[in-house]
C-alpha positions as CSV (number, residue, x, y, z in Angstrom):
1,X,-20.6,3.1,24.2
2,X,-19.5,6.2,22.9
3,X,-16.9,7.1,19.9
4,X,-14.6,8.5,22.5
5,X,-14.5,5.9,24.9
6,X,-13.9,3.2,22.3
7,X,-11.0,4.9,21.1
8,X,-9.6,5.4,24.7
9,X,-10.1,1.7,24.9
10,X,-8.3,1.0,21.7
11,X,-5.1,3.6,22.1
12,X,-5.1,1.7,26.1
13,X,-4.9,-2.0,24.2
14,X,-2.4,-0.8,21.9
15,X,-0.3,0.8,24.7
16,X,-0.3,-2.5,26.6
17,X,1.1,-4.3,23.3
18,X,3.5,-1.7,22.7
19,X,4.8,-1.6,26.1
20,X,5.0,-5.4,26.1
21,X,7.6,-5.1,23.3
22,X,10.9,-4.7,25.0
23,X,12.6,-4.0,21.9
24,X,15.8,-2.1,21.1
25,X,15.9,-0.6,17.6
26,X,19.0,-0.6,15.7
27,X,21.3,2.4,15.5
28,X,21.5,2.9,11.6
29,X,17.5,3.3,11.1
30,X,17.3,5.7,8.2
31,X,14.5,8.2,9.6
32,X,12.5,8.3,12.9
33,X,8.8,7.8,13.2
34,X,8.2,11.8,12.5
35,X,9.6,12.5,9.0
36,X,8.8,16.2,9.3
37,X,10.9,16.6,12.2
38,X,13.6,14.7,10.4
39,X,13.2,17.1,7.3
40,X,13.1,20.1,9.2
41,X,16.4,19.1,10.6
42,X,17.8,18.1,7.2
43,X,18.0,14.4,7.8
44,X,17.9,12.1,4.8
45,X,14.2,10.7,4.8
46,X,15.0,8.1,2.0
47,X,17.5,5.3,2.1
48,X,20.3,5.3,-0.8
49,X,20.5,3.2,-3.5
50,X,23.4,1.0,-2.1
51,X,21.4,0.7,1.5
52,X,18.2,-0.5,-0.6
53,X,20.3,-3.0,-2.5
54,X,22.1,-4.3,0.2
55,X,19.1,-5.0,2.7
56,X,18.2,-8.3,1.9
57,X,14.8,-8.5,4.0
58,X,12.4,-6.5,1.5
59,X,13.9,-8.4,-1.3
60,X,13.2,-11.7,0.3
61,X,9.6,-10.4,1.1
62,X,9.0,-9.9,-2.9
63,X,10.5,-13.4,-3.7
64,X,8.3,-14.9,-1.3
65,X,5.1,-13.0,-2.5
66,X,6.1,-14.1,-6.2
67,X,6.8,-17.6,-5.2
68,X,3.4,-18.1,-3.4
69,X,1.6,-16.9,-6.8
70,X,4.0,-18.7,-8.9
71,X,3.1,-22.0,-6.8
72,X,-0.7,-21.2,-6.6
73,X,-1.0,-20.8,-10.5
74,X,2.1,-23.6,-11.5
75,X,1.7,-26.4,-9.1
76,X,-1.6,-26.0,-6.7
77,X,-3.8,-25.0,-9.9
78,X,-1.8,-27.1,-12.4
79,X,-1.8,-24.4,-15.1
80,X,0.6,-24.6,-17.7
81,X,3.3,-21.9,-18.2
82,X,2.0,-19.0,-20.4
83,X,2.2,-15.4,-21.0
84,X,-1.3,-15.1,-19.3
85,X,-0.4,-17.0,-16.2
86,X,3.2,-14.9,-16.0
87,X,1.2,-11.9,-16.2
88,X,-1.3,-12.8,-13.6
89,X,1.5,-13.5,-11.3
90,X,2.9,-10.2,-12.0
91,X,-0.4,-8.5,-11.5
92,X,-1.3,-10.0,-8.0
93,X,2.2,-9.9,-6.8
94,X,2.3,-6.1,-7.6
95,X,-0.9,-5.4,-5.8
96,X,0.3,-7.4,-2.7
97,X,3.7,-5.6,-2.5
98,X,2.4,-2.1,-3.6
99,X,-0.1,-2.4,-0.6
100,X,2.3,-3.6,1.6
101,X,4.3,-0.3,1.3
102,X,1.0,1.4,2.0
103,X,0.5,-0.7,5.1
104,X,3.6,0.1,7.2
105,X,3.0,3.5,7.7
106,X,-0.8,3.1,9.3
107,X,0.5,-0.4,11.0
108,X,3.5,1.5,12.7
109,X,0.9,3.9,14.8
110,X,-0.5,0.9,16.2
111,X,2.6,-1.3,16.6
112,X,5.4,0.2,17.5
113,X,8.0,-2.5,16.9
114,X,6.9,-2.0,13.1
115,X,8.5,1.5,13.2
116,X,11.9,0.3,12.4
117,X,10.8,-1.3,9.0
118,X,9.3,2.1,7.5
119,X,12.7,2.5,5.7
120,X,11.3,-0.4,3.6
121,X,8.5,1.7,2.1
122,X,10.1,2.8,-0.8
123,X,11.9,-0.5,-1.5
124,X,8.5,-2.1,-1.5
125,X,7.0,0.6,-3.7
126,X,9.7,0.7,-6.5
127,X,9.6,-3.5,-6.5
128,X,5.6,-3.2,-6.8
129,X,5.8,-0.7,-9.4
130,X,8.5,-2.2,-11.2
131,X,6.3,-5.4,-11.3
132,X,3.1,-3.0,-12.7
133,X,5.3,-1.7,-15.3
134,X,6.5,-5.5,-16.5
135,X,2.6,-6.6,-16.4
136,X,1.4,-3.5,-18.2
137,X,3.9,-4.2,-21.0
138,X,3.1,-8.2,-21.3
139,X,-0.6,-7.2,-20.5
140,X,-0.6,-5.1,-24.1
141,X,1.7,-7.6,-25.7
142,X,-0.9,-10.3,-25.2
143,X,-3.8,-7.8,-26.1
144,X,-2.1,-7.4,-29.6
145,X,-2.7,-11.5,-30.4
146,X,-6.2,-11.9,-28.3
147,X,-9.4,-12.1,-30.3
148,X,-12.6,-11.3,-28.8
149,X,-15.2,-8.5,-28.1
150,X,-14.5,-5.4,-25.6
151,X,-17.5,-4.4,-23.3
152,X,-18.1,-1.6,-20.8
153,X,-16.5,-3.4,-17.9
154,X,-13.4,-4.1,-20.0
155,X,-13.0,-0.2,-20.7
156,X,-13.9,0.9,-17.3
157,X,-11.5,-1.6,-15.8
158,X,-8.4,-0.3,-18.4
159,X,-9.5,3.6,-17.6
160,X,-9.1,3.0,-13.9
161,X,-5.8,1.5,-14.2
162,X,-4.5,3.9,-16.4
163,X,-5.2,6.3,-13.7
164,X,-3.6,4.3,-10.9
165,X,-0.3,3.4,-13.2
166,X,-0.1,7.6,-13.6
167,X,-0.4,8.1,-9.7
168,X,2.2,5.4,-9.0
169,X,4.4,6.7,-11.6
170,X,4.2,10.1,-10.3
171,X,4.9,8.7,-6.7
172,X,8.1,6.6,-8.0
173,X,9.6,9.7,-9.6
174,X,9.0,11.8,-6.7
175,X,10.1,9.5,-4.1
176,X,13.7,11.0,-3.6
177,X,15.1,13.6,-1.1
178,X,15.4,16.0,-4.0
179,X,12.0,16.1,-5.1
180,X,11.0,16.3,-1.2
181,X,13.2,19.5,-1.0
182,X,11.5,20.9,-4.0
183,X,7.9,20.2,-3.1
184,X,8.3,20.7,0.7
185,X,7.3,18.7,3.2
186,X,3.5,19.1,3.6
187,X,3.0,19.1,-0.6
188,X,5.2,16.3,-1.0
189,X,2.8,14.3,1.8
190,X,0.1,15.2,0.0
191,X,1.0,13.8,-3.0
192,X,2.1,10.5,-1.9
193,X,-1.0,9.8,0.0
194,X,-3.0,10.2,-3.4
195,X,-1.7,6.9,-3.6
196,X,-4.3,5.3,-1.2
197,X,-6.7,6.8,-4.0
198,X,-4.6,5.0,-6.5
199,X,-5.1,1.6,-4.7
200,X,-8.7,2.2,-4.7
201,X,-8.7,2.5,-8.4
202,X,-6.4,-0.6,-8.6
203,X,-9.0,-2.6,-7.0
204,X,-11.8,-1.2,-9.1
205,X,-9.5,-2.5,-12.0
206,X,-9.6,-6.1,-10.3
207,X,-13.2,-6.1,-9.6
208,X,-14.2,-5.0,-13.3
209,X,-11.9,-7.2,-15.2
210,X,-13.7,-9.8,-17.2
211,X,-16.7,-8.7,-15.5
212,X,-16.0,-9.8,-12.2
213,X,-14.5,-13.0,-12.7
214,X,-11.7,-12.1,-10.2
215,X,-14.4,-11.8,-7.3
216,X,-14.8,-15.3,-7.4
217,X,-11.0,-16.4,-7.5
218,X,-8.8,-16.7,-4.8
219,X,-6.0,-14.5,-5.9
220,X,-8.7,-11.9,-6.5
221,X,-10.0,-12.3,-3.1
222,X,-6.9,-12.1,-1.6
223,X,-5.9,-9.0,-3.3
224,X,-8.9,-7.0,-2.8
225,X,-9.4,-8.4,0.7
226,X,-5.6,-7.0,1.8
227,X,-6.2,-3.6,-0.3
228,X,-9.5,-3.1,2.0
229,X,-7.9,-3.9,5.2
230,X,-4.9,-1.4,4.5
231,X,-7.6,1.5,3.6
232,X,-9.5,0.7,6.9
233,X,-6.5,1.1,8.8
234,X,-5.8,4.4,7.1
235,X,-9.1,5.5,7.9
236,X,-8.6,4.5,11.4
237,X,-5.2,6.4,11.9
238,X,-7.0,9.5,10.2
239,X,-9.9,9.2,13.0
240,X,-7.4,8.9,15.7
241,X,-5.3,11.6,14.4
242,X,-8.3,13.8,14.7
243,X,-9.4,12.9,17.9
244,X,-5.7,13.2,19.3
245,X,-5.4,16.9,17.9
246,X,-9.0,17.7,18.8
247,X,-10.0,16.0,22.0
248,X,-13.7,15.6,22.2
249,X,-14.5,16.6,18.4
250,X,-15.6,13.4,17.3
251,X,-18.0,13.0,20.3
252,X,-19.3,16.3,19.9
253,X,-20.2,15.4,16.2
254,X,-21.9,12.3,17.3
255,X,-24.0,14.3,20.2
256,X,-24.9,16.7,17.2
257,X,-26.1,14.1,14.9
258,X,-28.0,12.0,17.5
259,X,-30.1,15.2,18.5
260,X,-31.2,15.9,15.0
């Protein structure tokens, strides 16, 4: 079965799923699925601060994530409360919440009922970034009093973490209607998509930390697995978009490759 036939079957399955969801979307959705059209019409892309603060659902999700990692470290594993454990809770909670912000876009292309939740991307993004800032402050504070040698893996882990932090900072600053207008939609969208690279750097940071110790720990496996799933979803949406805009292109490329 060729790639084109596979895509057709995937689209058909998703169409059946979406049609089975007889949902009525609320009238107060901030923006439609096509952000570019909203921008061209002058529609506000981002929710206001008041709207973000008063909508309790994303804040509840954040609390659940924080509660889960707190339960895991302090109750399930039985660790004593310490700066290191709190730092781990902040780090892994930030990873999950930031990744959730990136997950909504690709997922909404497969499941229509997710589209009404796209408005929460900024809220999750700012929550995740805020937790990252707290993690950075606490981690550097703990490093001052920490004794031990620094190896190449630690330096590499720190380096990719700095890159990810810079990208997330730029994204947080530019996630406003004012910056969107200044940059123009296409430039702004390209800038925001660099966040997927930041996710990769963030996972490299986790993998390299402590010479790969988190690869064998549940928290590290959850974080790495979730990010990889979201990146895979993004790749699939890119392929489907290419096939939609250029029908048969992927099949032609596949045919040429097979002839070689």
